[in-house]
C-alpha positions in Angstrom: 0.2 -0.1 -0.2 1.0 3.3 -0.8 -0.3 6.3 1.4 -0.1 9.9 -0.3 1.2 12.5 1.6 0.1 16.2 1.8 0.9 19.5 3.1 -0.8 21.6 5.3 -0.4 25.6 3.9 2.0 25.9 7.7 4.3 22.8 6.9 4.9 23.8 3.4 5.7 27.3 4.8 8.2 26.4 7.5 9.8 23.7 5.0 10.3 26.2 2.2 11.6 28.7 5.0 15.2 26.1 5.5 18.0 25.8 4.5 18.0 24.3 1.1 20.2 20.7 1.9 17.8 20.9 5.2 14.9 20.6 3.2 16.1 17.6 0.9 17.1 15.8 4.0 13.6 16.5 5.5 11.7 16.0 2.2 13.6 12.3 1.5 12.4 10.9 4.9 9.1 12.8 4.4 8.9 11.1 1.4 9.9 7.5 2.4 6.7 8.0 5.3 4.3 7.1 2.0 5.1 3.7 2.0 6.4 3.4 5.7 4.0 5.7 7.5 5.3 4.6 11.0 9.0 4.0 10.8 11.2 2.7 13.6 12.2 5.9 15.7 8.9 7.3 15.5 6.6 8.5 18.3 3.0 9.2 19.0 2.0 11.8 21.0 -0.9 12.5 23.5 -3.7 14.9 22.9 -7.4 14.6 21.2 -5.9 14.0 17.8 -3.3 11.0 16.4 -0.6 13.4 15.5 3.4 11.1 15.8 6.7 12.5 15.0 9.7 11.8 13.1 13.2 13.8 14.4 15.5 14.2 11.6 18.7 16.1 13.0 17.5 19.0 14.6 14.0 19.0 13.1 11.5 17.6 14.1 7.9 16.5 11.9 5.1 16.1 13.3 1.9 14.7 11.2 -1.3 12.4 11.1 -2.3 9.3 9.3 -5.2 8.2 8.0 -5.2 4.2 7.6 -9.3 4.6 6.0 -7.8 7.4 3.1 -4.4 5.6 3.2 -3.2 9.8 3.4 -0.4 11.1 5.4 -0.8 15.0 6.7 2.1 17.1 7.5 1.3 19.5 10.2 4.3 20.6 11.1 8.4 21.0 10.2 10.2 22.2 13.2 14.0 22.9 14.5 14.7 21.4 18.2 17.1 23.4 19.0 16.4 27.2 19.4 12.6 27.7 17.6 10.2 28.3 19.7 12.2 28.1 23.1 14.4 31.0 22.3 10.3 33.1 21.5 9.6 31.4 25.2 6.7 29.4 24.2 6.7 25.7 23.4 4.8 24.1 20.4 1.4 23.0 21.3 1.5 19.9 19.7 0.6 17.0 22.4 3.1 14.7 24.9 4.9 11.7 23.9 2.9 8.6 24.8 5.3 6.4 26.8 
């Protein structure tokens, strides 16, 4: 089964704002989600929505999976070292379920 990968407007903006080499590295991992939407190392986040997170170097990609539609929807592409923390706030996307 191959899933379709789509982006929210926000995730598309965040990805396009990154340097080209980071964009390529992240895009390669996002493309791989079309065949394996729950790769080794992904984390399911707690909250009312079923969000997942993968880490790619200093970046995190938050996404949701709709198995019935074979869809992987990118929600956020964010830097883990600095980004929101420098502005004094944390992204509100959920907690990791352990």
